[in-house]
C-alpha positions in Angstrom: 16.8 3.8 12.5 13.2 3.0 12.1 10.7 3.9 9.7 7.0 3.2 10.6 4.0 3.9 7.5 0.9 4.7 8.7 -2.1 5.4 6.2 -4.1 8.4 7.4 -8.1 8.2 6.2 -10.2 10.9 6.9 -10.9 14.2 5.9 -8.4 15.8 3.3 -5.3 17.5 5.1 -6.0 15.7 8.4 -2.2 15.0 8.2 -1.0 18.4 8.0 -0.7 18.3 11.9 0.7 15.1 12.0 4.1 15.3 9.9 5.9 18.0 7.2 3.9 17.7 3.6 5.8 16.0 0.9 5.0 14.8 -2.4 1.5 15.0 -3.0 -0.6 13.6 -6.1 -3.4 11.1 -5.8 -1.4 10.0 -2.6 0.1 12.7 -0.1 3.2 11.9 2.0 3.7 13.6 5.4 7.0 13.1 7.0 8.0 13.0 10.8 11.2 12.8 12.0 12.2 12.5 16.0 15.8 11.4 16.2 17.0 8.6 14.1 13.4 7.3 13.6 10.9 8.4 11.3 7.1 8.1 10.4 5.5 8.5 6.8 1.8 9.2 6.8 -0.2 8.6 3.3 -3.5 10.1 3.0 -5.7 9.2 -0.1 -5.7 12.6 -1.7 -8.3 11.8 -4.2 -10.6 9.3 -2.4 -13.5 8.9 -2.6 -13.9 9.6 -6.1 -10.6 7.4 -6.8 -10.8 4.3 -5.5 -7.2 3.5 -6.8 -6.2 6.3 -4.3 -7.2 4.8 -1.3 -5.7 1.5 -2.2 -2.8 3.1 -2.7 -2.5 5.1 0.5 -3.2 1.0 2.5 -1.0 -0.9 0.2 2.2 -0.3 2.0 0.9 0.8 5.4 1.5 -1.4 8.5 -1.0 1.0 10.7 -3.7 3.4 10.1 -5.5 6.3 11.8 -9.0 6.1 10.6 -11.3 9.4 11.4 -14.8 8.8 11.2 -16.9 12.4 11.0 -20.1 10.2 9.8 -21.1 6.7 9.1 -21.5 6.4 5.3 -21.3 4.0 2.5 -17.4 5.4 2.2 -16.8 4.6 5.8 -17.8 1.0 5.3 -15.8 0.9 2.1 -12.8 2.2 3.9 -13.2 -0.7 6.5 -13.4 -3.3 3.8 -9.9 -2.1 2.3 -8.1 -1.9 5.8 -9.4 -5.5 6.1 -8.4 -6.9 3.0 -5.2 -5.2 3.5 -4.5 -6.8 6.6 -3.7 -3.8 8.7 -4.0 -5.3 12.0 -3.0 -2.3 14.3 -4.4 1.6 14.0 -6.1 4.2 15.7 -10.0 5.0 15.3 -10.7 8.7 16.2 -14.4 9.6 16.0 -15.7 13.3 16.2 -19.2 14.8 15.7 -20.5 13.1 18.7 -20.1 9.6 17.2 -19.4 7.0 19.8 -18.0 3.4 19.7 -21.5 2.1 20.8 -22.4 3.6 17.2 -20.0 1.9 15.1 -19.2 -1.4 17.2 -21.3 -3.4 14.7 -19.8 -2.3 11.8 -16.3 -3.1 12.8 -16.8 -6.4 14.4 -15.0 -9.4 12.6 -12.7 -6.8 10.7 -9.0 -5.5 11.7 -10.7 -2.2 12.7 -12.5 -3.7 15.8 -9.0 -4.3 17.6 -8.0 -1.0 17.0 -7.5 1.9 19.9 -9.9 4.7 20.1 -8.4 8.1 20.9 -9.7 11.5 21.0 -9.2 13.7 18.3 -5.9 15.4 19.5 -3.0 15.0 16.5 -0.3 15.7 19.1 -1.1 13.1 21.5 -1.6 11.1 18.2 1.8 12.0 16.7 3.2 11.2 20.9 1.9 7.4 20.6 3.1 7.0 17.2 6.8 8.1 18.2 6.7 5.6 20.9 5.6 3.0 18.7 8.7 3.5 16.3 10.9 4.0 18.8 9.9 0.7 20.3 10.4 -1.2 17.4 13.7 -3.3 17.0 15.7 -3.6 13.8 15.4 -7.0 12.6 18.3 -9.2 12.6 20.7 -9.3 9.8 18.3 -9.5 6.6 19.9 -11.3 3.4 16.7 -11.4 1.3 16.6 -9.5 -1.5 14.3 -6.6 -1.1 11.9 -4.9 -3.7 11.2 -1.1 -4.1 7.5 -0.6 -6.1 8.0 3.1 -7.7 5.6 5.8 -6.7 7.1 8.7 -8.0 10.6 9.3 -10.5 12.1 12.4 -11.8 15.1 14.0 -12.8 17.8 16.0 -10.2 20.2 18.2 -11.8 23.5 16.6 -11.1 22.4 13.4 -9.8 20.6 11.9 -12.3 17.3 10.0 -11.9 15.8 9.3 -8.8 13.1 7.2 -8.0 10.6 7.1 -4.5 9.2 4.2 -3.0 8.9 2.0 0.4 11.3 -1.2 0.7 9.0 -4.4 0.9 10.3 -8.0 1.2 14.0 -7.7 2.1 17.3 -5.7 1.7 18.2 -3.2 -0.6 21.9 -2.1 -0.7 23.8 1.0 -2.1 26.0 -0.2 -5.5 23.3 -3.2 -6.2 22.2 -3.7 -9.6 18.2 -4.2 -9.6 16.3 -5.4 -12.3 13.3 -3.0 -13.3 9.9 -5.1 -13.8 8.4 -5.6 -15.6 11.3 -4.5 -17.9 14.3 -6.3 -18.6 16.6 -3.2 -17.9 18.6 -2.9 -14.9 20.0 -0.1 -12.8 23.0 0.3 -10.5 21.7 2.1 -7.1 24.3 5.0 -6.9 22.8 6.0 -3.6 20.0 5.6 -1.0 18.5 8.2 1.1 16.1 7.7 3.5 14.2 11.1 4.8 17.1 12.8 3.5 19.8 11.1 5.5 22.1 9.0 3.2 22.1 5.1 3.8 24.2 2.2 3.1 20.9 0.0 3.0 17.4 -0.2 3.3 15.1 -2.6 5.0 11.1 -3.1 4.9 9.2 -0.2 5.6 12.1 2.5 4.8 11.0 5.3 2.8 14.0 5.7 0.3 14.7 7.5 -2.4 17.4 5.7 -4.8 19.7 7.5 -7.2 19.9 5.2 -10.5 22.2 4.8 -12.9 22.0 3.3 -16.3 18.1 4.2 -16.9 16.4 7.0 -17.9 13.1 8.3 -17.0 11.4 7.4 -20.0 12.3 3.7 -19.1 10.1 4.2 -15.7 6.5 4.5 -14.9 4.6 4.1 -11.4 4.0 0.8 -10.2 7.6 -0.5 -11.5 9.1 -2.7 -9.1 13.0 -2.3 -8.6 14.2 -6.2 -7.2 17.4 -8.4 -7.6 15.1 -11.4 -6.2 14.9 -14.3 -8.7 11.6 -14.9 -7.4 10.1 -11.7 -9.0 8.1 -11.8 -12.1 5.4 -10.5 -14.1 2.9 -11.7 -16.3 -0.7 -10.7 -18.2 -2.2 -13.9 -17.1 -2.4 -14.6 -13.2 -4.4 -17.5 -11.6 -5.1 -18.4 -8.0 -8.1 -18.7 -5.5 -9.9 -15.7 -4.7 -12.0 -14.8 -1.1 -14.7 -12.4 -1.4 -15.8 -9.9 1.2 -18.4 -10.9 3.5 -20.9 -8.7 1.8 -20.2 -9.5 -1.5 -23.6 -9.9 -3.5 -23.2 -12.7 -6.0 -20.4 -14.7 -7.8 -17.8 -13.8 -10.3 -18.5 -14.2 -13.5 -16.4 -14.8 -16.5 -16.1 -11.4 -18.7 -16.3 -9.4 -15.6 -13.8 -6.6 -15.4 -12.1 -6.2 -12.4 -9.0 -3.9 -10.9 -5.9 -5.9 -9.7 -4.0 -4.1 -6.6 -0.7 -4.9 -5.1 1.7 -2.3 -4.0 1.8 0.7 -6.0 0.2 -1.2 -9.2 -3.8 -1.0 -10.2 -4.3 -3.0 -13.4 -7.5 -3.6 -15.1 -8.0 -7.0 -15.7 -10.8 -9.6 -17.1 -11.8 -12.4 -15.5 -10.8 -15.1 -18.0 -11.8 -18.4 -16.0 -13.9 -18.8 -12.4 -14.7 -22.0 -10.9 -17.5 -20.9 -8.7 -17.8 -25.1 -7.1 -18.2 -25.5 -3.2 -18.3 -22.0 -1.7 -18.6 -19.0 -4.6 -17.0 -16.3 -2.5 -14.1 -18.6 -2.4 -13.6 -19.4 -6.5 -10.4 -20.3 -8.2 -10.2 -17.4 -10.9 -7.7 -17.0 -14.0 -7.2 -13.3 -14.7 -6.0 -11.6 -18.0 -4.4 -8.6 -17.0 -4.2 -5.1 -19.6 -0.7 -5.0 -18.9 2.0 -7.2 -16.6 1.2 -7.2 -13.0 4.6 -7.9 -11.2 4.6 -10.0 -8.5 6.3 -13.1 -6.6 4.3 -16.4 -5.9 2.2 -16.4 -3.2 1.5 -12.5 -3.1 -2.2 -11.2 -2.0 -3.8 -8.8 -4.6 -6.8 -6.8 -3.7 -9.7 -7.0 -6.1 -11.9 -4.2 -7.1 -15.1 -3.4 -9.0 -15.6 0.0 -10.0 -19.1 -0.7 -10.9 -19.8 -2.0 -7.8 -21.5 1.1 -6.6 -21.5 1.3 -3.0 -19.5 -1.6 -2.4 -16.0 -1.2 -5.0 -13.7 -3.3 -2.4 -14.5 -7.0 -4.0 -12.2 -9.2 -1.9 -8.5 -10.7 -2.1 -6.6 -13.3 -4.1 -3.6 -15.7 -3.7 -1.6 -15.7 -6.4 0.1 -19.4 -7.6 
């Protein structure tokens, strides 16, 4: 059983003909099941007003559908976000008589340059993605500890606390005890469901519902990360080398307030230190976070500058 997670970036509700509508907040989930295989579509419901909505939709996706109705600043911002997130595979749907030649100079040098162009036929798009997920092979036995960034959580009568999220980085097993980062609390995985089917374990890209024992909803928050990995950590101070996008106009400065995005976290931070010597578009920086960021060493966060006007995606940062 394989799952494919696809970010759907286009007019609101485009995913309605791709899958069955599920959980909806600032991101909306659409679910498609074909035999044992599933596809999860993520739509940024509150973009462009809320940049975090776009970030959350792409943060855990491995493919994207980019629907272009017009060439605007928002279209450019979506290109940059997809590029920073490293989503190398996807589909471009052009509408309103826009041609590939019109957008070719804009997508050149980005991951979108390699996307496939398809007509606005959602049945065909769905069938192609079903073929993609059917061609996926389950990886060899995964022994590394996985993680589940929480996007939603609630109480279910007769079951208890249930969290929803996508597995990253390894394997999550039934009856495993997981730490709830950034807290010191732990919880036992009572059961795992993948698209309403019970499972003994889950691997990267699986969309899961975990029933937990030993925890209350008051102990949880969106963005918290469940993991048994000893490498997972959290801190209010993070360091690393940034890489600013090619359109970024000026060097970063100490005191600037930016937002660091990783998995389901979108946390305000202030630049406490910056070394712009050499190439100013690749500075070494230290961020002081408003709350703890959960990460593993080597993780790549996306940097956002909400006061950036038409360009709010600043670049990426690899954590030490």
